[in-house]
C-alpha positions in Angstrom: 103.8 147.8 19.5 102.0 150.6 17.6 100.6 153.7 19.3 97.0 152.5 19.0 97.8 149.2 20.8 99.7 151.1 23.5 96.8 153.5 24.0 94.3 150.6 24.3 96.5 148.8 26.9 96.8 152.0 28.9 93.1 152.5 28.8 92.6 148.9 29.9 95.0 149.4 32.8 93.1 152.5 33.9 89.9 150.6 33.7 91.2 147.9 36.0 92.3 150.5 38.5 95.4 150.9 40.6 96.6 147.9 42.7 97.3 148.6 46.3 98.6 146.4 49.2 96.7 146.7 52.5 98.0 145.2 55.7 96.5 144.8 59.2 98.4 145.2 62.5 99.7 141.6 62.2 101.1 142.3 58.7 98.5 140.1 57.0 98.2 141.4 53.4 95.4 141.7 51.1 95.3 143.2 47.6 92.7 145.7 46.4 92.1 147.9 43.4 91.0 151.5 43.3 89.6 153.1 40.2 91.3 156.5 40.6 95.0 157.4 40.6 94.4 160.1 43.3 92.5 158.7 46.3 91.8 159.7 49.8 92.3 158.0 53.1 88.6 157.3 53.2 88.8 155.4 49.9 91.7 153.4 51.2 89.7 152.4 54.3 86.7 151.4 52.1 88.9 149.3 49.9 90.2 147.5 53.0 86.5 146.7 53.8 85.8 149.3 56.5 82.6 151.3 56.2 83.5 154.0 58.6 86.8 155.9 58.4 86.1 157.1 62.0 86.9 153.6 63.4 90.3 153.1 61.7 93.7 154.6 61.2 95.1 154.6 57.7 98.9 154.6 57.4 100.9 155.0 54.2 104.4 153.5 53.8 106.3 156.1 51.8 109.1 155.2 49.4 111.6 156.4 51.9 110.3 153.8 54.4 108.7 156.4 56.7 105.2 155.6 57.9 102.6 158.4 58.1 98.9 158.7 58.9 96.7 159.5 56.0 93.8 161.8 56.9 90.2 160.9 55.7 90.2 163.6 52.9 93.9 163.7 52.3 94.9 162.8 48.8 97.6 160.4 47.7 98.8 159.8 44.1 98.9 156.1 43.5 100.6 156.7 40.1 103.8 157.7 42.0 106.4 154.8 42.4 106.2 153.1 45.8 102.9 154.8 46.8 100.8 151.7 47.1 101.5 150.2 50.5 99.1 150.9 53.4 98.1 149.7 56.9 94.5 150.0 57.9 94.0 149.3 61.6 91.2 149.9 64.0 92.1 152.8 66.4 91.7 156.5 67.1 95.3 157.7 67.7 98.9 157.1 66.6 102.1 157.1 68.5 105.3 158.4 66.8 108.8 157.1 67.1 112.0 157.2 65.1 113.9 154.2 63.8 117.2 154.7 62.0 116.2 158.3 61.5 112.9 157.4 59.8 109.7 158.9 61.3 107.2 156.1 61.9 103.7 156.0 63.5 101.7 153.2 64.9 98.1 153.0 66.4 99.2 150.9 69.4 101.0 152.4 72.4 102.6 149.1 73.4 104.4 147.2 70.7 107.1 144.5 70.6 110.6 145.0 69.1 109.9 142.5 66.3 106.9 144.6 65.1 109.0 147.8 65.1 111.7 146.1 62.9 109.1 144.8 60.5 107.6 148.3 60.2 111.0 149.5 59.1 111.2 146.5 56.7 114.2 145.0 58.6 114.7 141.3 58.3 115.7 138.6 60.9 119.3 139.5 60.6 118.7 142.8 62.5 118.0 143.6 66.2 116.5 146.6 67.8 118.4 149.0 70.1 116.4 151.5 72.2 118.3 154.8 72.6 118.0 156.2 76.1 119.1 159.7 77.3 120.0 158.9 80.9 121.1 155.2 80.5 123.1 153.1 78.2 121.4 152.0 74.9 119.3 148.9 75.5 119.3 145.9 73.1 115.8 144.5 72.8 114.8 141.0 72.2 112.1 140.4 69.6 109.4 139.8 72.2 110.4 142.8 74.4 107.5 145.3 74.6 108.1 149.1 74.5 105.6 151.8 75.5 105.4 154.5 72.9 103.0 156.7 75.0 105.7 158.0 77.3 106.5 161.7 77.2 108.8 162.5 74.3 109.5 160.6 71.1 111.2 157.2 71.4 114.3 156.8 69.4 115.5 153.4 68.1 118.2 152.1 65.8 118.7 148.7 64.1 121.9 146.8 63.8 123.1 143.5 62.4 122.5 140.7 65.0 125.7 139.7 66.8 126.2 136.0 66.7 127.4 136.0 70.3 126.1 137.7 73.4 127.9 138.2 76.8 126.4 136.8 80.0 127.9 136.6 83.5 128.2 133.7 85.9 129.6 134.8 89.3 131.1 137.9 87.6 132.9 135.8 85.0 132.0 136.7 81.4 130.8 134.0 79.0 130.1 134.6 75.2 127.3 132.3 74.0 125.3 132.0 70.9 121.9 133.7 71.1 119.1 131.2 71.6 117.2 129.1 74.2 119.1 126.9 76.7 117.9 124.5 79.3 119.0 124.7 83.0 121.2 121.6 82.5 122.9 123.1 79.4 123.8 126.3 81.3 125.1 124.3 84.3 127.4 122.4 82.0 128.6 125.6 80.2 129.3 127.4 83.5 130.8 124.3 85.1 128.6 124.8 88.1 129.8 122.9 91.2 128.2 119.4 91.3 124.9 119.4 93.2 124.6 123.2 93.2 121.5 124.9 91.8 121.6 127.7 89.2 120.1 131.1 89.8 119.3 134.1 87.6 119.4 137.7 88.9 116.3 139.6 87.8 114.5 142.7 89.1 116.9 142.8 92.1 116.2 139.3 93.3 117.4 135.8 92.6 115.2 133.3 90.7 116.1 129.6 90.9 116.1 127.9 87.6 114.2 124.6 87.7 115.4 121.3 86.2 114.5 121.2 82.5 113.5 124.8 82.4 114.1 126.6 79.1 115.5 130.1 79.1 116.0 132.5 76.1 119.3 134.2 76.7 119.6 138.0 76.6 122.8 140.0 76.7 124.1 140.9 80.2 122.1 138.3 82.0 123.7 137.5 85.4 123.8 134.0 86.8 125.0 132.6 90.1 124.5 129.4 92.0 123.9 128.1 95.5 124.1 124.7 97.3 120.9 122.7 98.0 118.9 124.1 100.9 120.1 123.1 104.2 123.7 122.5 102.9 126.3 125.0 103.7 128.6 126.3 101.0 
């Protein structure tokens, strides 16, 4: 390729603009092009289809994986590698947290563990662990919701999903594959006494599991059983 041809292609590429990826809070992507290499948060919001920067938060995913708010007049250089991924979401404030040492921000105070992992670009083979100062670290299920608005900055880490989790039945440990189980499956696994009903400890009280009920197992769940009402044990 001669120099003149290369120059023409470069000029054509500049004319077409820089391609960026814009995502909403549900990670639905859309592609857009911007004429300039150096653009502002306001231009990113406009490219995402918003007419007023005051109604949205613009977040840039940095090459490191960190996620930072982009102010309306703050410039970003799209010519830099990895500088083309943005979230544009309606909102007026962000909430900071750390995941695996990365500083991240999100415009929703309450968010589930699955979303936090996706923000850190972690796949299904990872699970989220909430680090707590005055309590043991807490392993979160994908649909567990955390509140980022509490005082202080929440700290999380990711780790490879363990194939087995430990639950208790009458203080006896059982290692089971993560997943959803019916009441009948659990009764068979725990070898519950025939005719007895299965209970789950939760929030300081016993909840009786109904026939055919499906339960998504979480680590450290505690089960017990009782005879049918009116029958002594």
